[in-house]
C-alpha positions as CSV (number, residue, x, y, z in Angstrom):
1,M,0.0,0.0,0.0
2,S,1.2,3.5,-0.9
3,R,1.7,6.1,1.8
4,S,-1.3,8.1,2.9
5,V,-0.9,11.7,4.0
6,V,-2.8,14.1,6.2
7,H,-1.8,17.8,6.4
8,D,-4.2,19.3,8.9
9,P,-3.7,22.1,8.4
10,T,-1.3,22.5,5.5
11,D,1.3,25.2,5.8
12,W,1.4,25.8,2.0
13,I,-0.3,24.2,-1.0
14,T,-0.2,24.6,-4.8
15,A,-1.2,22.9,-8.0
16,S,1.1,23.5,-10.9
17,S,3.1,21.9,-13.7
18,I,6.6,21.1,-14.8
19,G,7.7,21.0,-18.5
20,P,7.0,22.9,-21.7
21,P,3.4,23.5,-22.9
22,G,2.2,20.3,-24.6
23,D,4.5,18.1,-22.5
24,R,3.7,19.1,-18.9
25,T,3.3,17.0,-15.9
26,F,0.8,18.4,-13.3
27,Y,1.2,18.1,-9.6
28,V,-0.5,19.0,-6.3
29,Q,2.1,19.8,-3.7
30,S,1.7,20.5,0.0
31,R,4.0,21.3,2.9
32,R,3.5,20.7,6.6
33,D,6.2,21.2,9.2
34,G,8.9,21.3,6.5
35,E,7.7,18.1,4.8
36,Y,6.8,18.4,1.1
37,V,4.4,15.9,-0.5
38,A,3.7,15.9,-4.2
39,L,1.1,13.9,-6.1
40,V,0.8,13.6,-9.9
41,A,-2.5,14.9,-11.3
42,E,-4.0,15.2,-14.7
43,K,-4.4,18.7,-16.3
44,A,-8.2,18.1,-16.3
45,Q,-8.1,17.4,-12.5
46,V,-6.2,20.7,-11.9
47,R,-8.6,22.6,-14.1
48,A,-11.6,21.1,-12.2
49,L,-9.9,21.9,-8.9
50,A,-9.6,25.5,-9.9
51,E,-13.2,25.7,-11.2
52,L,-14.7,24.0,-8.1
53,G,-12.5,26.1,-5.8
54,Q,-13.8,29.2,-7.4
55,E,-17.4,28.1,-7.0
56,L,-16.8,27.4,-3.3
57,L,-15.1,30.7,-2.8
58,E,-18.0,32.5,-4.4
59,R,-20.2,31.1,-1.6
60,V,-18.2,33.3,0.8
61,D,-18.3,36.2,-1.6
62,I,-14.8,35.9,-2.9
63,T,-13.8,36.0,-6.6
64,V,-10.4,34.8,-7.5
65,T,-8.6,37.0,-10.1
66,P,-5.2,36.8,-11.8
67,D,-4.0,39.3,-9.2
68,D,-4.3,36.6,-6.5
69,V,-1.4,34.6,-8.1
70,T,1.6,35.0,-5.9
71,G,5.2,34.2,-6.6
72,D,5.4,31.7,-3.7
73,Q,3.0,29.2,-5.5
74,E,5.7,27.6,-7.7
75,L,6.5,23.9,-7.1
76,H,9.4,23.2,-4.7
77,G,11.8,20.8,-6.2
78,P,13.0,18.3,-6.7
79,V,9.5,17.1,-7.1
80,Q,9.2,13.4,-6.2
81,P,5.6,12.3,-6.3
82,L,4.3,9.7,-3.9
83,W,1.6,8.5,-6.3
84,R,-0.8,9.4,-9.0
85,A,-4.1,11.1,-8.1
86,G,-7.3,9.3,-9.0
87,Q,-10.5,10.7,-7.4
88,M,-10.3,14.2,-6.0
89,S,-12.9,16.1,-3.9
90,L,-13.0,19.6,-2.5
91,G,-15.2,20.8,0.3
92,M,-15.6,23.7,2.7
93,D,-16.9,24.6,6.1
94,P,-18.4,28.1,5.5
95,E,-18.6,28.9,9.2
96,D,-14.9,28.4,9.9
97,E,-13.8,29.3,6.3
98,M,-11.8,26.1,6.1
99,F,-11.4,24.0,3.0
100,V,-10.5,20.3,2.5
101,L,-9.0,18.7,-0.5
102,E,-9.1,14.9,-0.5
103,I,-7.3,12.8,-3.1
104,V,-7.5,9.1,-3.5
105,E,-4.7,7.2,-5.3
106,L,-5.3,5.9,-8.7
107,V,-4.7,2.1,-8.6
108,V,-5.3,-0.7,-11.0
109,E,-8.6,-2.4,-10.1
110,G,-8.0,-5.3,-7.7
111,D,-4.4,-4.3,-7.2
112,E,-4.2,-2.9,-3.7
113,E,-6.0,-0.5,-1.3
114,P,-5.5,3.0,-2.5
115,A,-3.7,5.6,-0.4
116,T,-5.4,8.9,0.5
117,A,-4.3,12.5,1.0
118,R,-6.2,15.0,3.0
119,F,-5.1,18.7,2.8
120,V,-6.9,21.1,5.1
121,M,-6.4,24.8,4.4
122,D,-7.5,28.2,5.5
123,L,-9.1,30.9,3.2
124,E,-5.7,32.5,2.3
125,R,-4.2,29.2,1.1
126,M,-7.4,28.2,-0.7
127,I,-7.3,31.5,-2.7
128,G,-3.7,30.9,-3.6
129,L,-4.3,27.3,-4.6
130,V,-7.3,28.2,-6.8
131,A,-5.6,31.2,-8.5
132,F,-2.3,29.4,-9.2
133,A,-4.1,26.2,-10.4
134,A,-6.1,28.3,-13.0
135,F,-2.9,30.1,-14.0
136,A,-0.9,26.9,-14.5
137,V,-3.6,25.3,-16.6
138,E,-4.5,28.3,-18.7
139,H,-1.1,29.9,-19.2
140,G,1.2,27.0,-18.9
141,G,2.7,28.4,-15.8
142,R,4.4,31.1,-17.8
143,E,6.1,33.9,-16.0
144,R,5.0,37.5,-16.2
145,C,7.0,40.3,-17.9
146,Q,8.8,42.5,-15.4
147,V,8.0,45.5,-17.5
148,C,4.3,45.2,-18.3
149,E,3.4,42.2,-16.2
150,G,2.0,40.5,-19.3
151,L,2.5,36.7,-19.9
152,R,5.9,35.8,-21.3
153,D,6.2,33.2,-24.0
154,P,9.5,31.3,-23.3
155,L,10.4,31.4,-27.0
156,A,9.0,34.7,-28.3
157,G,9.3,36.9,-25.2
158,C,6.6,39.1,-23.8
159,M,3.2,38.8,-25.5
160,G,1.8,42.3,-25.5
161,C,4.5,44.4,-23.9
162,P,4.5,48.0,-25.0
163,L,8.3,47.8,-25.5
164,T,7.8,45.0,-28.1
165,N,4.4,45.9,-29.5
166,G,3.5,42.3,-28.7
167,S,5.8,41.1,-31.5
168,G,8.6,39.3,-29.6
169,P,11.7,39.9,-27.6
170,K,12.4,43.4,-26.2
171,R,14.1,45.8,-28.5
172,I,15.6,48.9,-26.9
């Protein structure tokens, strides 16, 4: 049986990817008391996590925007996943504004008992998770331009920067 994990509460959590667009591997990664745990996830799972997270946050009158993406949401490496995510669920306790992400390991039917992961997070961590998960899926985890804060294409440079007229690397 694979290792089960409980981070209650988690000190930090993210959902992101490693690799170039078209060849990325997605992960959910959490930290508690200095211990990092990473699980492999599918892009569709990370997208669903971002969408469901936004729906839950709307219940407490919070809308996640790109401005909620922070620099401390990148994966911490080296990333060594424990196992691959199968079923994922996300819930909340609106009175305490606490959120729970539960993930069940993907196992071949009849193989072994699946491991589980339970990540409990406060509102601040939930907002960061939802914002960065959406960013990672939609923009390939691309960095922002230091000049105009637009998305940077790793090959073409900034896409929309006034210094490049959106046409490629900066020309000064």
